[in-house]
C-alpha positions as CSV (number, residue, x, y, z in Angstrom):
1,M,-42.2,12.5,41.8
2,P,-38.5,11.6,41.7
3,N,-37.2,9.8,38.6
4,R,-36.5,6.1,38.9
5,L,-33.2,6.0,37.1
6,R,-32.9,2.3,37.6
7,R,-35.7,1.6,35.2
8,M,-33.3,1.7,32.2
9,R,-30.7,-0.4,34.0
10,R,-33.0,-3.3,34.9
11,T,-32.1,-5.8,32.2
12,D,-29.3,-6.5,29.7
13,S,-31.6,-5.5,26.8
14,L,-32.6,-2.2,28.3
15,R,-29.0,-1.4,29.2
16,A,-27.9,-2.2,25.6
17,L,-30.7,-0.1,24.2
18,V,-29.6,3.1,25.9
19,R,-25.8,2.5,26.0
20,E,-24.0,5.8,25.2
21,T,-20.5,4.5,24.4
22,H,-19.6,1.7,22.1
23,V,-16.3,0.0,21.3
24,Q,-15.7,-1.8,17.9
25,A,-12.8,-3.8,16.7
26,S,-12.3,-1.1,14.0
27,D,-11.6,1.4,16.7
28,L,-8.5,-0.5,17.7
29,I,-4.8,-0.2,16.6
30,Y,-2.5,-3.1,17.3
31,P,1.2,-2.4,17.9
32,I,3.7,-4.8,16.4
33,F,7.4,-5.1,17.2
34,V,9.5,-6.2,14.2
35,R,13.1,-7.4,14.6
36,E,15.4,-7.4,11.6
37,A,17.9,-10.2,12.6
38,Q,15.3,-12.8,13.5
39,T,13.6,-15.8,11.9
40,E,11.3,-16.9,14.8
41,P,9.0,-15.1,17.2
42,E,10.8,-13.9,20.3
43,P,8.5,-13.7,23.4
44,I,8.7,-10.5,25.4
45,A,9.1,-11.6,29.0
46,S,7.5,-8.5,30.6
47,M,4.6,-8.5,28.2
48,P,3.0,-12.0,28.3
49,G,1.4,-12.9,25.0
50,Q,3.5,-10.4,23.0
51,S,6.5,-11.2,20.8
52,R,9.0,-9.5,18.5
53,L,8.2,-10.9,15.1
54,P,10.4,-11.4,12.0
55,V,9.4,-9.8,8.8
56,S,8.7,-13.2,7.3
57,M,5.8,-13.7,9.7
58,L,4.1,-10.4,9.1
59,A,2.0,-11.4,6.1
60,E,0.2,-14.1,8.0
61,E,-0.1,-11.9,11.1
62,A,-1.6,-9.1,9.0
63,K,-4.2,-11.4,7.6
64,K,-5.3,-12.5,11.1
65,I,-5.5,-8.9,12.3
66,Q,-7.5,-7.9,9.2
67,G,-9.8,-10.9,9.7
68,L,-10.6,-9.7,13.3
69,G,-11.7,-6.3,11.9
70,I,-9.0,-4.4,13.7
71,G,-8.6,-0.9,12.3
72,A,-4.8,-0.6,11.9
73,V,-1.4,-1.8,13.0
74,L,1.4,0.4,14.4
75,L,4.9,-0.8,13.6
76,F,8.0,-0.5,15.8
77,G,11.3,-1.6,14.3
78,L,14.3,-3.2,16.0
79,P,17.2,-2.7,13.6
80,T,20.5,-4.7,13.5
81,H,22.6,-1.5,13.0
82,K,22.7,1.3,15.5
83,D,24.9,4.4,15.6
84,D,25.0,7.9,16.9
85,R,23.2,9.3,13.9
86,A,20.4,6.7,13.5
87,R,21.6,6.2,9.9
88,S,19.5,3.0,9.4
89,S,16.3,4.7,10.4
90,G,15.7,6.1,6.9
91,D,17.1,3.2,4.9
92,P,14.7,2.0,2.2
93,R,15.8,-1.5,3.0
94,G,15.4,-1.0,6.8
95,V,13.3,-3.3,9.0
96,V,10.2,-1.1,9.2
97,Q,10.3,-0.4,5.5
98,K,10.5,-4.1,4.8
99,A,7.7,-4.7,7.2
100,I,5.4,-2.1,5.5
101,R,5.9,-3.7,2.1
102,A,5.3,-7.2,3.5
103,I,2.0,-6.2,5.1
104,K,0.8,-4.2,2.2
105,A,1.5,-7.0,-0.2
106,A,-0.6,-9.4,1.9
107,T,-3.3,-7.0,3.1
108,P,-3.4,-3.9,0.8
109,N,-6.4,-2.5,2.7
110,L,-5.1,-2.8,6.2
111,V,-4.1,0.6,7.5
112,V,-0.4,0.6,8.3
113,M,1.0,3.2,10.8
114,T,4.6,3.6,11.7
115,D,6.4,4.9,14.7
116,V,8.8,7.7,13.7
117,C,11.5,8.0,16.4
118,V,15.2,7.3,16.3
119,C,15.7,6.0,19.9
120,A,15.9,2.3,18.7
121,Y,18.4,3.2,16.0
122,M,20.7,5.2,18.3
123,T,23.5,3.5,20.3
124,H,22.6,5.8,23.3
125,G,18.9,5.1,23.1
126,H,17.8,8.8,23.2
127,C,15.2,10.1,20.8
128,G,17.5,12.5,19.0
129,V,21.0,13.6,18.1
130,L,23.1,14.3,21.1
131,N,25.1,17.5,21.8
132,G,27.1,16.4,24.8
133,H,24.4,15.0,27.1
134,E,21.6,17.1,25.7
135,V,19.3,16.1,22.8
136,D,19.7,18.6,20.0
137,N,16.1,19.4,18.8
138,D,16.8,21.1,15.5
139,A,19.5,18.6,14.5
140,T,17.0,15.8,15.0
141,L,14.2,17.1,12.8
142,P,15.9,16.2,9.5
143,L,16.4,12.6,10.7
144,L,12.7,12.3,11.6
145,A,11.6,13.8,8.3
146,N,13.9,11.4,6.3
147,M,12.6,8.5,8.3
148,A,9.0,9.5,7.6
149,I,9.6,9.9,3.9
150,S,11.2,6.4,3.7
151,H,8.1,5.0,5.5
152,A,5.7,6.8,3.1
153,E,7.7,5.6,0.1
154,A,7.4,2.0,1.4
155,G,3.6,2.4,1.5
156,A,2.8,3.5,5.1
157,D,-0.6,5.2,5.3
158,V,0.1,7.1,8.6
159,V,3.4,8.1,10.1
160,A,3.5,8.7,13.9
161,P,6.3,10.9,15.2
162,S,6.9,10.1,18.9
163,A,10.3,11.8,19.5
164,M,8.7,14.8,21.2
165,M,10.9,17.3,19.4
166,D,9.5,20.8,18.9
167,Q,8.2,21.4,15.4
168,Q,8.5,17.7,14.4
169,V,5.0,17.6,12.9
170,G,5.7,20.7,10.8
171,A,9.0,19.4,9.6
172,I,7.6,16.0,8.6
173,R,4.5,17.5,6.9
174,T,6.7,19.9,4.9
175,A,9.1,17.1,3.9
176,L,6.3,14.7,2.9
177,N,4.7,17.4,0.8
178,Q,7.9,18.2,-0.9
179,K,8.3,14.6,-1.9
180,G,4.8,14.3,-3.2
181,H,3.4,12.4,-0.2
182,H,0.5,14.8,0.3
183,D,-1.8,11.9,1.2
184,T,0.3,10.4,4.0
185,A,-1.3,11.2,7.3
186,I,0.4,12.2,10.5
187,M,-0.6,10.9,13.9
188,A,1.1,13.2,16.4
189,Y,2.2,11.9,19.8
190,S,1.1,15.4,21.0
191,A,0.5,14.6,24.7
192,K,3.2,12.0,25.4
193,F,4.1,12.1,29.1
194,S,7.3,11.1,30.8
195,S,5.9,8.0,32.5
196,A,6.9,4.9,34.5
197,F,4.2,3.0,32.5
198,Y,6.6,2.6,29.6
199,G,8.9,0.2,31.5
200,P,8.1,-3.0,29.5
201,F,8.2,-1.2,26.2
202,R,11.9,-0.4,26.8
203,E,12.6,-4.1,26.8
204,A,10.3,-4.9,23.9
205,A,11.8,-2.2,21.6
206,D,15.4,-2.4,23.0
207,S,15.3,1.4,23.3
208,A,16.2,2.3,26.9
209,P,18.4,5.3,27.2
210,S,22.0,4.5,28.2
211,F,22.0,7.5,30.6
212,G,19.5,9.8,32.1
213,D,15.9,9.8,31.0
214,R,13.5,11.5,28.6
215,A,12.0,14.0,31.0
216,S,13.6,17.0,29.2
217,Y,11.5,16.3,26.0
218,Q,8.4,14.4,27.2
219,H,5.7,16.1,29.2
220,D,5.8,16.3,33.0
221,Y,3.0,14.1,34.1
222,A,1.8,16.9,36.5
223,N,1.1,19.3,33.7
224,A,-2.2,19.4,31.8
225,R,-2.0,23.0,30.4
226,H,1.4,22.4,28.9
227,A,0.0,19.4,27.1
228,R,-2.8,21.6,25.8
229,R,-0.3,23.9,24.2
230,E,1.5,21.0,22.5
231,L,-1.9,19.7,21.2
232,L,-2.7,23.1,19.7
233,Q,0.8,23.4,18.2
234,D,0.5,20.0,16.4
235,V,-2.9,21.0,15.0
236,E,-1.4,24.2,13.6
237,E,1.6,22.2,12.1
238,G,-0.7,19.9,10.2
239,A,-1.4,16.8,12.3
240,D,-4.3,14.6,11.1
241,I,-4.7,12.6,14.4
242,L,-3.8,13.7,17.9
243,M,-2.6,11.1,20.5
244,V,-2.5,11.0,24.3
245,K,0.0,8.6,25.9
246,P,-0.2,6.8,28.3
247,G,-3.9,6.0,28.5
248,I,-5.9,5.1,31.6
249,A,-4.1,7.5,34.0
250,Y,-4.5,10.3,31.5
251,L,-8.2,10.3,30.7
252,D,-8.5,13.9,31.7
253,I,-6.0,14.8,28.9
254,V,-8.1,12.7,26.5
255,L,-11.1,14.8,27.4
256,R,-9.2,18.0,27.1
257,A,-7.9,17.0,23.6
258,R,-11.5,16.1,22.6
259,E,-12.8,19.5,23.7
260,L,-9.9,21.3,22.1
261,S,-10.0,19.9,18.5
262,D,-12.3,18.1,16.1
263,L,-9.4,16.0,14.8
264,P,-9.6,12.3,15.6
265,I,-8.1,11.5,19.0
266,A,-6.1,8.4,19.8
267,A,-5.3,7.1,23.2
268,Y,-2.4,4.7,23.8
269,A,-2.9,2.0,26.4
270,V,0.8,1.5,26.9
271,S,2.9,-1.5,27.8
272,G,2.8,-1.0,31.6
273,E,-1.0,-0.9,31.5
274,Y,-1.1,-4.1,29.5
275,S,1.4,-5.9,31.7
276,M,-0.4,-4.9,34.9
277,I,-3.7,-6.3,33.6
278,K,-1.9,-9.5,32.4
279,A,-0.1,-10.0,35.7
280,A,-3.3,-9.5,37.8
281,A,-5.3,-11.8,35.5
282,E,-2.7,-14.5,35.7
283,R,-3.1,-14.5,39.5
284,G,-6.8,-14.5,39.3
285,W,-7.1,-11.0,40.8
286,L,-9.0,-9.6,37.8
287,D,-11.3,-10.8,35.1
288,E,-9.1,-9.9,32.0
289,K,-11.9,-9.7,29.5
290,K,-14.1,-7.6,31.7
291,I,-11.3,-5.2,32.7
292,V,-10.0,-4.8,29.2
293,L,-13.5,-4.0,27.7
294,E,-14.2,-1.6,30.6
295,T,-10.9,0.3,30.1
296,L,-11.5,0.5,26.3
297,T,-14.9,1.9,26.9
298,A,-13.4,4.4,29.3
299,F,-11.1,5.6,26.6
300,R,-14.0,6.0,24.2
301,R,-16.2,7.6,26.8
302,A,-13.5,10.2,27.5
303,G,-13.5,11.1,23.8
304,A,-10.9,8.9,22.1
305,D,-11.9,7.8,18.6
306,L,-9.0,5.3,18.4
307,V,-7.3,3.1,21.0
308,I,-3.8,1.7,20.5
309,T,-3.6,-1.4,22.6
310,Y,-1.6,-4.6,22.9
311,H,-5.0,-6.3,23.8
312,A,-6.4,-5.5,20.4
313,K,-6.5,-9.0,19.0
314,E,-8.1,-10.5,22.2
315,A,-10.5,-7.5,22.5
316,A,-11.5,-7.8,18.9
317,A,-12.3,-11.5,19.3
318,W,-14.4,-10.7,22.5
319,L,-16.2,-7.8,20.8
320,N,-17.0,-9.9,17.7
321,N,-18.5,-12.6,19.8
322,N,-20.7,-10.4,21.9
């Protein structure tokens, strides 16, 4: 006799009993934009509900985030000083370094992750040192390593290199070890694709390139096997967490990463994904709560252990009240 598969879908209680995939607030990572020359929150027009925050507000914000049970924060800095060598990126008194210390003083047990990329510190907005109109991979590695060291010394638990330079994970791991930061973890932006989904982030982080694009150093969105090679390379170089970015359009890559490695896998639900949901919800076209929880579940179902999302605070509140 054929199985009646609907038996276990009949009621809320039965569905909950056999549910395969679960999302918890502790699975979520909340990105925070911190601006140096600022005393008040500055709303980000293309990301409703998100603001650039001053360092002075981070202690209170961190307490709220920890109170919601969110697993970690991921810091992005907007410095006052920019130049063609990203000199302020490794400054011990820089914006991210101050932010780390402020959060750790207020919430010592909250996991603090930091973006390690020099685009926001460069006058030209590219993710590395320029040689003409080309990004010089090897000349950029020491800048990333120095930036990561300064974050670790300020108290960061995890550094997350996003510049997509070859050998960046190895260079950072070596530099951290040499300075005695053996316990500072690396979350590698291993499968970071060149994507139109990043549009609102460029505004939020004030990091749009002044010419060209980043297609020469971020993955072509048509290529999955190439991303696999990068994932493997980052594993070999000492990554502790592997990341796939963007999220919802790249669940196949999340699944490949999960099958490839036993390391924790993070998926980044990027700014464009957030803004699309917000825009549709504001017009009444989507139920925001339902669509966010569904997409978060999709990330987890595909194999992600962690999800970086601008919806983290709202999602945590919804999950905690379920």
